[in-house]
PAMARZA-43277 format. One line per field, with one value per residue (C-alpha): residue in three letters; x, y, z; residue number from 1. Coordinates in steps of 0.05 Angstrom, whole numbers. Layout:
PAMARZA-43277
code: ALA	...
u: X	...
v: Y	...
w: Z	...
pos: NUM	...
//
This chain:
PAMARZA-43277
code: UNK	UNK	UNK	UNK	UNK	UNK	UNK	UNK	UNK	UNK	UNK	UNK	UNK	UNK	UNK	UNK	UNK	UNK	UNK	UNK	UNK	UNK	UNK	UNK	UNK	UNK	UNK	UNK	UNK	UNK	UNK	UNK	UNK	UNK	UNK	UNK	UNK	UNK	UNK	UNK	UNK	UNK	UNK	UNK	UNK	UNK	UNK	UNK	UNK	UNK	UNK	UNK	UNK	UNK	UNK	UNK	UNK	UNK	UNK	UNK	UNK	UNK	UNK	UNK	UNK	UNK	UNK	UNK	UNK	UNK	UNK	UNK	UNK	UNK	UNK	UNK	UNK	UNK	UNK	UNK	UNK	UNK	UNK	UNK	UNK	UNK	UNK	UNK	UNK	UNK	UNK	UNK	UNK	UNK	UNK	UNK	UNK	UNK	UNK	UNK	UNK	UNK	UNK	UNK	UNK	UNK	UNK	UNK	UNK	UNK	UNK	UNK	UNK	UNK	UNK	UNK	UNK	UNK	UNK	UNK	UNK	UNK	UNK	UNK	UNK	UNK	UNK	UNK	UNK	UNK	UNK	UNK	UNK	UNK	UNK	UNK	UNK	UNK	UNK	UNK	UNK	UNK	UNK	UNK	UNK	UNK	UNK	UNK	UNK	UNK	UNK	UNK	UNK	UNK	UNK	UNK	UNK	UNK	UNK	UNK	UNK	UNK	UNK	UNK	UNK	UNK	UNK	UNK	UNK	UNK	UNK	UNK	UNK	UNK	UNK	UNK	UNK	UNK	UNK	UNK	UNK	UNK	UNK	UNK	UNK	UNK	UNK	UNK	UNK	UNK	UNK	UNK	UNK	UNK	UNK	UNK	UNK	UNK	UNK	UNK	UNK	UNK	UNK	UNK	UNK	UNK	UNK	UNK	UNK	UNK	UNK	UNK	UNK	UNK	UNK	UNK	UNK	UNK	UNK	UNK	UNK	UNK	UNK	UNK	UNK	UNK	UNK	UNK	UNK	UNK	UNK	UNK	UNK	UNK	UNK	UNK	UNK	UNK	UNK	UNK	UNK	UNK	UNK	UNK	UNK	UNK	UNK	UNK	UNK	UNK	UNK	UNK	UNK	UNK	UNK	UNK	UNK	UNK	UNK	UNK	UNK	UNK	UNK	UNK	UNK	UNK	UNK	UNK	UNK	UNK	UNK	UNK	UNK	UNK	UNK	UNK	UNK	UNK	UNK	UNK	UNK	UNK	UNK	UNK	UNK	UNK	UNK	UNK	UNK	UNK	UNK	UNK	UNK	UNK	UNK	UNK	UNK	UNK	UNK	UNK	UNK	UNK	UNK	UNK	UNK	UNK	UNK	UNK	UNK	UNK	UNK	UNK	UNK	UNK	UNK	UNK	UNK	UNK	UNK	UNK	UNK	UNK	UNK	UNK	UNK	UNK	UNK	UNK	UNK	UNK	UNK	UNK	UNK	UNK	UNK	UNK	UNK	UNK	UNK	UNK	UNK	UNK	UNK	UNK	UNK	UNK	UNK	UNK	UNK	UNK	UNK	UNK	UNK	UNK	UNK	UNK	UNK	UNK	UNK	UNK	UNK	UNK	UNK	UNK	UNK	UNK	UNK	UNK	UNK	UNK	UNK	UNK	UNK	UNK	UNK	UNK	UNK	UNK	UNK	UNK	UNK	UNK	UNK	UNK	UNK	UNK	UNK	UNK	UNK	UNK	UNK	UNK	UNK	UNK	UNK	UNK	UNK	UNK	UNK	UNK	UNK	UNK	UNK	UNK	UNK	UNK	UNK	UNK	UNK	UNK	UNK	UNK	UNK	UNK	UNK	UNK	UNK	UNK	UNK	UNK	UNK	UNK	UNK	UNK	UNK	UNK	UNK	UNK	UNK	UNK	UNK	UNK	UNK	UNK	UNK	UNK	UNK	UNK	UNK	UNK	UNK	UNK	UNK	UNK	UNK	UNK	UNK	UNK	UNK	UNK	UNK	UNK	UNK	UNK	UNK	UNK	UNK	UNK	UNK	UNK	UNK	UNK	UNK	UNK	UNK	UNK	UNK	UNK	UNK	UNK	UNK	UNK	UNK	UNK	UNK	UNK	UNK	UNK	UNK	UNK	UNK	UNK	UNK	UNK	UNK	UNK	UNK	UNK	UNK	UNK	UNK	UNK	UNK	UNK	UNK	UNK	UNK	UNK	UNK	UNK	UNK	UNK	UNK	UNK	UNK	UNK	UNK	UNK	UNK	UNK	UNK	UNK	UNK	UNK	UNK	UNK	UNK	UNK	UNK	UNK	UNK	UNK	UNK	UNK	UNK	UNK	UNK	UNK	UNK	UNK	UNK	UNK	UNK	UNK	UNK	UNK	UNK	UNK	UNK	UNK	UNK	UNK	UNK	UNK	UNK	UNK	UNK	UNK	UNK	UNK	UNK	UNK	UNK	UNK	UNK	UNK	UNK	UNK	UNK	UNK	UNK	UNK	UNK	UNK	UNK	UNK	UNK	UNK	UNK	UNK	UNK	UNK	UNK	UNK	UNK	UNK	UNK	UNK	UNK	UNK	UNK	UNK	UNK	UNK	UNK	UNK	UNK	UNK	UNK	UNK	UNK	UNK	UNK	UNK	UNK	UNK	UNK	UNK	UNK	UNK	UNK	UNK	UNK	UNK	UNK	UNK	UNK	UNK	UNK	UNK	UNK	UNK	UNK	UNK	UNK	UNK	UNK	UNK	UNK	UNK	UNK	UNK	UNK	UNK	UNK	UNK	UNK	UNK	UNK	UNK	UNK	UNK	UNK	UNK	UNK	UNK	UNK	UNK	UNK	UNK	UNK	UNK	UNK	UNK	UNK	UNK	UNK	UNK	UNK	UNK	UNK	UNK	UNK	UNK	UNK	UNK	UNK	UNK	UNK	UNK	UNK	UNK	UNK	UNK	UNK	UNK	UNK	UNK	UNK	UNK	UNK	UNK	UNK	UNK	UNK	UNK	UNK	UNK	UNK	UNK	UNK	UNK	UNK	UNK	UNK	UNK	UNK	UNK	UNK	UNK	UNK	UNK	UNK	UNK	UNK	UNK	UNK	UNK	UNK	UNK	UNK	UNK	UNK	UNK	UNK	UNK	UNK
u: 1734	1662	1641	1679	1650	1581	1598	1631	1567	1534	1592	1587	1514	1527	1584	1539	1484	1533	1566	1499	1474	1539	1533	1460	1478	1535	1489	1438	1489	1488	1539	1563	1576	1611	1656	1674	1693	1735	1774	1741	1670	1650	1708	1688	1619	1649	1696	1638	1594	1650	1662	1587	1591	1651	1613	1556	1605	1630	1558	1542	1607	1641	1709	1771	1737	1759	1692	1703	1774	1746	1698	1755	1790	1732	1739	1814	1807	1758	1803	1863	1822	1802	1874	1898	1842	1845	1919	1940	1912	1931	1963	2003	2011	2032	2106	2123	2144	2079	2038	2070	2054	1983	1971	2002	1958	1896	1913	1925	1858	1822	1855	1846	1772	1760	1799	1767	1697	1704	1733	1677	1623	1652	1673	1632	1659	1710	1751	1766	1824	1867	1842	1850	1927	1930	1878	1913	1980	1946	1914	1982	2013	1955	1958	2033	2026	1967	2006	2063	2015	1983	2052	2068	2000	2004	2074	2051	1985	1982	1967	1899	1874	1821	1839	1777	1800	1867	1828	1796	1865	1884	1824	1845	1916	1889	1846	1903	1953	1905	1893	1968	1981	1929	1958	2030	2013	1979	2038	2091	2056	2021	1956	1898	1894	1822	1812	1838	1798	1734	1745	1755	1684	1693	1757	1721	1664	1713	1730	1657	1654	1713	1670	1615	1661	1697	1631	1612	1628	1678	1752	1783	1831	1882	1854	1894	1881	1880	1937	1890	1867	1937	1964	1910	1923	1996	1978	1933	1988	2037	1989	1979	2054	2062	2009	2043	2110	2080	2049	2114	2151	2102	2107	2183	2181	2135	2180	2242	2216	2174	2230	2245	2171	2164	2226	2200	2133	2167	2212	2154	2112	2170	2184	2110	2100	2166	2150	2079	2101	2156	2107	2057	2104	2156	2138	2205	2188	2121	2153	2206	2152	2113	2175	2193	2123	2119	2188	2182	2108	2082	2098	2094	2113	2049	1976	1961	1885	1885	1943	1913	1845	1878	1923	1865	1822	1878	1887	1813	1794	1834	1811	1829	1835	1908	1890	1848	1912	1922	1998	2000	1953	2000	2059	2019	1994	2064	2093	2040	2051	2122	2112	2150	2133	2139	2149	2168	2136	2173	2142	2173	2200	2192	2267	2277	2289	2244	2229	2196	2123	2090	2110	2074	2100	2172	2208	2248	2257	2284	2339	2334	2378	2327	2311	2332	2372	2344	2398	2380	2306	2321	2359	2304	2253	2293	2313	2248	2290	2270	2332	2353	2392	2426	2455	2477	2511	2547	2565	2529	2509	2448	2377	2374	2434	2442	2510	2539	2496	2437	2471	2432	2442	2488	2434	2393	2454	2474	2404	2402	2327	2316	2308	2278	2267	2205	2194	2120	2113	2054	2063	2139	2134	2155	2105	2129	2182	2169	2223	2205	2228	2267	2219	2227	2261	2306	2312	2339	2293	2276	2241	2173	2184	2207	2147	2097	2127	2131	2058	2034	2073	2038	1969	1987	2011	1943	1911	1962	1955	1880	1886	1934	1889	1831	1873	1894	1822	1800	1853	1831	1760	1782	1818	1758	1712	1760	1762	1687	1681	1732	1695	1631	1668	1698	1628	1606	1668	1651	1582	1611	1662	1606	1566	1626	1643	1572	1576	1640	1610	1548	1592	1622	1553	1517	1572	1546	1477	1468	1419	1469	1525	1481	1463	1537	1558	1505	1525	1599	1582	1541	1597	1650	1606	1598	1673	1684	1633	1670	1735	1701	1672	1743	1762	1767	1726	1667	1608	1564	1506	1452	1488	1442	1372	1321	1261	1277	1233	1231	1213	1277	1319	1284	1292	1367	1373	1333	1378	1441	1414	1388	1449	1435	1359	1300	1262	1189	1186	1122	1119	1063	1061	1099	1121	1176	1217	1255	1323	1387	1381	1448	1434	1365	1396	1451	1400	1355	1416	1437	1367	1357	1425	1410	1342	1373	1426	1372	1326	1328	1348	1277	1240	1221	1243	1194	1207	1143	1140	1077	1058	1030	1014	1050	1115	1146	1145	1191	1183	1235	1201	1233	1212	1277	1299	1275	1302	1283	1258	1318	1366	1329	1329	1400	1444	1415	1435	1500	1565	1610	1555	1537	1507	1545	1613	1645	1602	1627	1562	1559	1503	1443	1481	1502	1433	1402	1454	1441	1365	1367	1412	1358	1303	1279	1278	1280	1228	1235	1183	1208	1196	1241	1222	1172	1217	1229	1199	1247	1209	1246	1209	1229	1200	1149	1170	1098	1050	990	1002	1010	945	907	935	903	935	948	1010	1046	1065	1135	1131	1190	1251
v: 1495	1483	1502	1568	1582	1575	1615	1674	1704	1698	1734	1789	1800	1802	1852	1895	1895	1910	1970	1996	1997	2029	2084	2099	2101	2150	2195	2196	2216	2290	2329	2368	2305	2273	2334	2331	2257	2257	2307	2289	2262	2273	2232	2178	2175	2176	2118	2076	2093	2076	2010	1996	2008	1961	1907	1915	1902	1840	1816	1829	1810	1766	1780	1785	1806	1866	1901	1895	1922	1983	1999	1985	2047	2089	2055	2065	2139	2151	2114	2156	2220	2199	2186	2253	2293	2255	2254	2320	2390	2459	2474	2409	2394	2328	2320	2334	2262	2233	2289	2272	2198	2213	2257	2205	2150	2192	2206	2132	2114	2166	2146	2072	2082	2125	2078	2016	2044	2068	2001	1961	2008	2003	1929	1898	1831	1830	1884	1839	1798	1859	1906	1859	1856	1932	1939	1886	1922	1988	1958	1932	2001	2034	1982	1992	2067	2065	2023	2074	2131	2093	2080	2154	2173	2127	2150	2222	2211	2254	2225	2258	2222	2171	2097	2079	2128	2093	2027	2051	2062	1993	1964	1998	1971	1900	1904	1931	1881	1824	1846	1857	1787	1759	1797	1778	1705	1709	1747	1700	1633	1651	1623	1657	1651	1628	1613	1680	1717	1681	1704	1777	1798	1768	1808	1871	1856	1853	1927	1950	1954	2003	2055	2047	2050	2111	2150	2131	2166	2115	2101	2167	2127	2078	2009	1952	1879	1858	1813	1754	1763	1777	1715	1672	1701	1684	1613	1606	1633	1585	1527	1549	1554	1485	1456	1489	1461	1392	1397	1420	1365	1313	1340	1337	1268	1242	1271	1241	1172	1132	1117	1190	1204	1158	1188	1259	1242	1209	1270	1319	1279	1275	1350	1367	1321	1343	1417	1409	1366	1416	1474	1437	1406	1460	1526	1554	1540	1574	1634	1638	1637	1692	1735	1726	1743	1805	1827	1819	1825	1880	1953	1947	1889	1894	1893	1949	1942	1868	1871	1928	1894	1831	1870	1909	1846	1810	1869	1877	1804	1740	1674	1628	1622	1644	1707	1735	1766	1834	1831	1765	1792	1851	1805	1761	1819	1848	1780	1763	1830	1811	1736	1721	1654	1681	1743	1766	1825	1863	1909	1957	1921	1942	1952	1989	1966	1919	1846	1793	1791	1752	1710	1683	1618	1632	1565	1541	1571	1638	1649	1692	1745	1760	1834	1903	1951	2018	2053	2016	2029	2103	2103	2066	2115	2176	2152	2114	2069	1999	1956	1906	1856	1826	1895	1900	1833	1854	1922	1959	2031	2069	2078	2007	2020	2080	2061	2029	2074	2027	1976	1918	1861	1803	1750	1785	1790	1718	1691	1686	1673	1746	1787	1856	1899	1943	1997	2008	2082	2123	2198	2193	2144	2072	2026	1960	1928	1871	1825	1789	1719	1709	1688	1623	1661	1714	1780	1849	1903	1959	2026	1994	1945	2001	2045	1990	1967	2038	2054	1986	1997	2063	2032	1974	2025	2058	1991	1979	2050	2043	1977	2007	2067	2021	1985	2051	2074	2010	2022	2094	2071	2024	2081	2126	2074	2067	2142	2147	2090	2124	2190	2157	2123	2188	2216	2157	2163	2236	2216	2163	2213	2262	2207	2184	2256	2268	2202	2225	2292	2258	2208	2265	2282	2215	2162	2144	2124	2050	2065	2110	2059	2007	2054	2073	2000	1987	2049	2030	1960	1990	2040	1985	1944	2002	2014	1941	1948	2009	1971	1915	1966	1991	1923	1918	1854	1889	1883	1938	1942	1923	1862	1810	1838	1795	1798	1849	1866	1942	1950	1918	1962	2025	2004	1994	2064	2093	2058	2084	2155	2155	2192	2249	2251	2208	2187	2174	2109	2081	2019	1979	1910	1856	1905	1874	1905	1870	1900	1890	1905	1940	1985	2005	2020	2062	2104	2116	2134	2187	2216	2215	2246	2302	2313	2318	2367	2411	2412	2449	2406	2405	2387	2315	2274	2221	2158	2126	2064	2038	2000	2044	2029	1963	1992	2006	2079	2104	2177	2216	2279	2338	2409	2442	2500	2467	2477	2517	2482	2508	2477	2410	2411	2435	2418	2370	2305	2329	2304	2352	2404	2416	2472	2448	2478	2410	2370	2329	2336	2260	2237	2251	2231	2164	2151	2163	2119	2061	2068	2068	2007	1969	1993	2047	2123	2182	2237	2304	2354	2416	2490	2541	2548	2490	2429	2372	2304	2254	2193	2129	2083	2010	1948	1911	1839	1813	1859	1813	1807	1882	1894	1846	1875	1935	2002	1993	2029	2002	2060	2051	2116	2159	2112
w: 868	847	917	913	844	874	937	902	873	941	973	920	935	1010	999	955	1007	1063	1029	1005	1076	1101	1048	1065	1140	1127	1086	1143	1196	1218	1178	1238	1278	1220	1212	1286	1282	1219	1176	1109	1118	1045	1019	1070	1038	968	984	1012	951	902	938	932	857	852	891	841	784	820	826	753	719	773	806	763	699	658	671	746	738	702	759	808	782	809	877	879	860	917	967	945	953	1023	1043	1017	1050	1117	1134	1103	1104	1079	1146	1143	1068	1039	1023	951	933	961	929	862	871	891	830	784	813	807	734	721	752	711	645	658	674	612	566	594	593	521	499	530	504	434	429	485	510	453	488	548	518	501	557	616	617	615	670	712	706	723	785	808	801	838	894	904	903	951	1001	998	1012	1070	1100	1097	1124	1185	1200	1200	1237	1299	1368	1369	1307	1326	1320	1279	1225	1223	1218	1154	1124	1149	1112	1048	1057	1069	1005	962	990	976	905	894	919	870	811	828	833	765	734	762	750	686	715	750	826	819	893	917	863	885	957	937	957	1025	1036	1014	1062	1120	1109	1115	1191	1193	1157	1209	1269	1242	1240	1312	1378	1400	1393	1414	1457	1432	1422	1451	1464	1536	1558	1563	1491	1467	1502	1473	1404	1411	1431	1371	1325	1357	1345	1273	1263	1293	1246	1186	1208	1215	1146	1115	1151	1125	1054	1056	1087	1033	979	1009	1028	1076	1125	1134	1140	1200	1232	1221	1253	1312	1323	1317	1367	1416	1411	1420	1480	1511	1504	1530	1589	1607	1607	1650	1700	1710	1744	1722	1649	1655	1690	1635	1581	1618	1624	1551	1527	1571	1551	1475	1459	1505	1514	1590	1635	1676	1657	1706	1707	1721	1770	1809	1814	1840	1887	1916	1923	1960	2008	2021	2032	2031	2002	2059	2134	2133	2095	2151	2177	2144	2150	2113	2059	2048	2040	1992	1950	1939	1924	1873	1839	1819	1813	1877	1910	1981	2024	2094	2130	2184	2236	2286	2347	2419	2428	2362	2291	2253	2266	2223	2243	2187	2127	2066	2037	2057	2053	2112	2180	2201	2253	2315	2283	2228	2232	2209	2252	2272	2232	2168	2180	2186	2121	2084	2111	2092	2022	2007	1961	1940	1950	1898	1940	1879	1865	1938	1931	1868	1898	1842	1845	1823	1849	1873	1918	1963	1991	2053	2097	2086	2131	2103	2153	2137	2143	2088	2042	2055	2042	1966	1969	1987	1924	1939	2001	1996	2049	2063	2076	2099	2098	2102	2161	2150	2182	2152	2109	2059	2034	1969	1952	1887	1831	1793	1735	1766	1730	1743	1768	1719	1726	1717	1774	1819	1803	1812	1878	1904	1888	1913	1977	1988	1979	2025	2076	2076	2095	2150	2176	2178	2216	2266	2275	2290	2342	2373	2372	2407	2461	2468	2477	2532	2566	2556	2586	2645	2654	2652	2702	2747	2742	2764	2821	2843	2847	2890	2933	2945	2969	3015	3042	3057	3091	3133	3151	3176	3215	3248	3268	3298	3334	3375	3402	3404	3413	3482	3456	3440	3384	3350	3357	3324	3267	3260	3255	3202	3163	3165	3138	3082	3065	3065	3019	2972	2971	2953	2896	2871	2867	2828	2780	2765	2739	2662	2665	2698	2650	2679	2727	2677	2651	2684	2698	2734	2781	2835	2894	2898	2972	3001	2955	2979	3052	3042	3012	3071	3121	3086	3084	3156	3183	3135	3132	3151	3088	3078	3038	3008	2963	2932	2964	2925	2871	2827	2772	2716	2732	2770	2844	2852	2792	2820	2888	2856	2816	2877	2919	2869	2865	2940	2953	2904	2936	3006	2980	2948	3009	3075	3136	3164	3099	3084	3024	2999	2959	2931	2886	2850	2787	2733	2659	2661	2688	2756	2777	2832	2852	2892	2917	2952	2971	2956	2911	2847	2776	2714	2652	2612	2662	2659	2583	2570	2630	2680	2647	2616	2647	2685	2693	2766	2808	2870	2886	2899	2851	2792	2752	2741	2787	2743	2679	2708	2735	2667	2632	2680	2674	2598	2598	2635	2588	2635	2636	2684	2682	2718	2740	2776	2786	2820	2894	2893	2895	2846	2829	2796	2768	2752	2703	2700	2666	2708	2724	2722	2688	2698	2772	2778	2741	2786	2850	2883	2891	2966	2989	3050	3095	3120	3158	3176	3175
pos: 1	2	3	4	5	6	7	8	9	10	11	12	13	14	15	16	17	18	19	20	21	22	23	24	25	26	27	28	29	30	31	32	33	34	35	36	37	38	39	40	41	42	43	44	45	46	47	48	49	50	51	52	53	54	55	56	57	58	59	60	61	62	63	64	65	66	67	68	69	70	71	72	73	74	75	76	77	78	79	80	81	82	83	84	85	86	87	88	89	90	91	92	93	94	95	96	97	98	99	100	101	102	103	104	105	106	107	108	109	110	111	112	113	114	115	116	117	118	119	120	121	122	123	124	125	126	127	128	129	130	131	132	133	134	135	136	137	138	139	140	141	142	143	144	145	146	147	148	149	150	151	152	153	154	155	156	157	158	159	160	161	162	163	164	165	166	167	168	169	170	171	172	173	174	175	176	177	178	179	180	181	182	183	184	185	186	187	188	189	190	191	192	193	194	195	196	197	198	199	200	201	202	203	204	205	206	207	208	209	210	211	212	213	214	215	216	217	218	219	220	221	222	223	224	225	226	227	228	229	230	231	232	233	234	235	236	237	238	239	240	241	242	243	244	245	246	247	248	249	250	251	252	253	254	255	256	257	258	259	260	261	262	263	264	265	266	267	268	269	270	271	272	273	274	275	276	277	278	279	280	281	282	283	284	285	286	287	288	289	290	291	292	293	294	295	296	297	298	299	300	301	302	303	304	305	306	307	308	309	310	311	312	313	314	315	316	317	318	319	320	321	322	323	324	325	326	327	328	329	330	331	332	333	334	335	336	337	338	339	340	341	342	343	344	345	346	347	348	349	350	351	352	353	354	355	356	357	358	359	360	361	362	363	364	365	366	367	368	369	370	371	372	373	374	375	376	377	378	379	380	381	382	383	384	385	386	387	388	389	390	391	392	393	394	395	396	397	398	399	400	401	402	403	404	405	406	407	408	409	410	411	412	413	414	415	416	417	418	419	420	421	422	423	424	425	426	427	428	429	430	431	432	433	434	435	436	437	438	439	440	441	442	443	444	445	446	447	448	449	450	451	452	453	454	455	456	457	458	459	460	461	462	463	464	465	466	467	468	469	470	471	472	473	474	475	476	477	478	479	480	481	482	483	484	485	486	487	488	489	490	491	492	493	494	495	496	497	498	499	500	501	502	503	504	505	506	507	508	509	510	511	512	513	514	515	516	517	518	519	520	521	522	523	524	525	526	527	528	529	530	531	532	533	534	535	536	537	538	539	540	541	542	543	544	545	546	547	548	549	550	551	552	553	554	555	556	557	558	559	560	561	562	563	564	565	566	567	568	569	570	571	572	573	574	575	576	577	578	579	580	581	582	583	584	585	586	587	588	589	590	591	592	593	594	595	596	597	598	599	600	601	602	603	604	605	606	607	608	609	610	611	612	613	614	615	616	617	618	619	620	621	622	623	624	625	626	627	628	629	630	631	632	633	634	635	636	637	638	639	640	641	642	643	644	645	646	647	648	649	650	651	652	653	654	655	656	657	658	659	660	661	662	663	664	665	666	667	668	669	670	671	672	673	674	675	676	677	678	679	680	681	682	683	684	685	686	687	688	689	690	691	692	693	694	695	696	697	698	699	700	701	702	703	704	705	706	707
//
């Protein structure tokens, strides 16, 4: 008590300083902004100023004195004025009974203040003994009436009224209720509640922040505790109730006797340890507690923000090796949403219907008959209903049951572990079905469960649809790659067919010549080899021509191309001695073949085609030169290297495009110089295998002559 007597003046000074600062801050706020935030800003300032004056009286005269009660009448009058101006207006006037109470209370406050002030001014401290009972009774009447007005005000408060404004009314109610409690204790016991009176400045100080928050640009939405904070608050309240119960038990035990005291302590300890052990060891008990708390203490069963963040995080990325599977993550996310310990996920089967494709923590094995018929799948897709299997087992009706047309399979009805069937729909198309395991504490589904599962199923469907689209895109890319490869091969087959056709025509005229027969045999071998290569390139496992580059001598490759093209045209081939490119030999041969074939097609029969290879600027340069019709710059820029664009009647338009793709894959390039009527020069650039050796060598060109 001595400590409280020392602490009370300090609390009074702190309360005075706090409310003085709040009053000054309210006076400095822009009037226009204050008017936009609250209905009666002037009364707000008046209430804060009156409370400051009352705190000054507490500091000067100490709490509970008659002088402080006189000043308290000013504070109560300002608080009543704020209530009347804030919650009622001329357009929505106060009900007549409340208006009568408010006027009566305002009159009482005014008369009590005038009478008390006059008595103390006339008699000084001598007025306290006979004025204090009157002022105390008056304060009780004002507190009771103020609480009635606050109750009516909060009941009438519109949904658009800001929560901080309601908090100010709550602060007034707390202060009046505390003072009423103090005065009732004194009236009933005949002794002052000294401890509670000493703490009165602290209670007043607790209401100061509500004035500040009400004048700030916050709180237009409803203020609620998060579920975590609410749960922890309930735990703290439970612990406090337990401590109070223990204290009361101990007090009763001491009053009754020592034997009963020992028994009461033993029983309390056993109950506490038993309850704690049950909650820790039993998942069912924890689930029951969670259901009871959600059912009786919260407006909604789900904390939507927390549940949706966890649901999205589970879908996006799992937390273990098993969760790399998207289907398993979908089953897990939907199960965790409803507290189910496991789930099954069904996907469309090849022969129709749905078959179990994944499961998450589903206990026990599944038989071969586990699945859903095509008829039932159609009904679920059409109705989009979430099936409560317990309702199906009971034969209930309603949204959870569509009727016998659902044709839920017998194995699902017989398996009592199965609780809910959730269709996963994406744009009216069912792409999966999830069966949820019964939670530890079974309960009936309500509208909130159905809405949450329906929305969660739609979001899960978007993830599954995206995954399936990616798989389909990957398959389409494989088919596209196959089609491109086949188109290139068709182009090569056309060239081979032209070459064999020319060989057959020449055989009619030169079959009796031994030299021709030798050339024909060599040409047939080369053509057969190329056909074998084309078949290999059609294989899905073919990695491409530039997969394994290495040191490649350029001259042998050019000689092979010249030998293959000999039936069509004799080529002039020139190559720098020992020239090596860092490339794949078959790819270089294919590019040169394309370029030479195009050069022959663009040239007159009696004009030569040259192939010259040298080292230049640290790279291999291979020129294919003809004196044919040439090309315009616009054609080279816009159409030459585009697929399916050709100037030949029977051409595919893929030769130049494929040659450029292969060259770029090896780190090379193709350059074109041409003019109409003056021929063309295609230059193939490739990486040089040994730049230092090429730089040291001379620029001698070995003349291969007309081959």
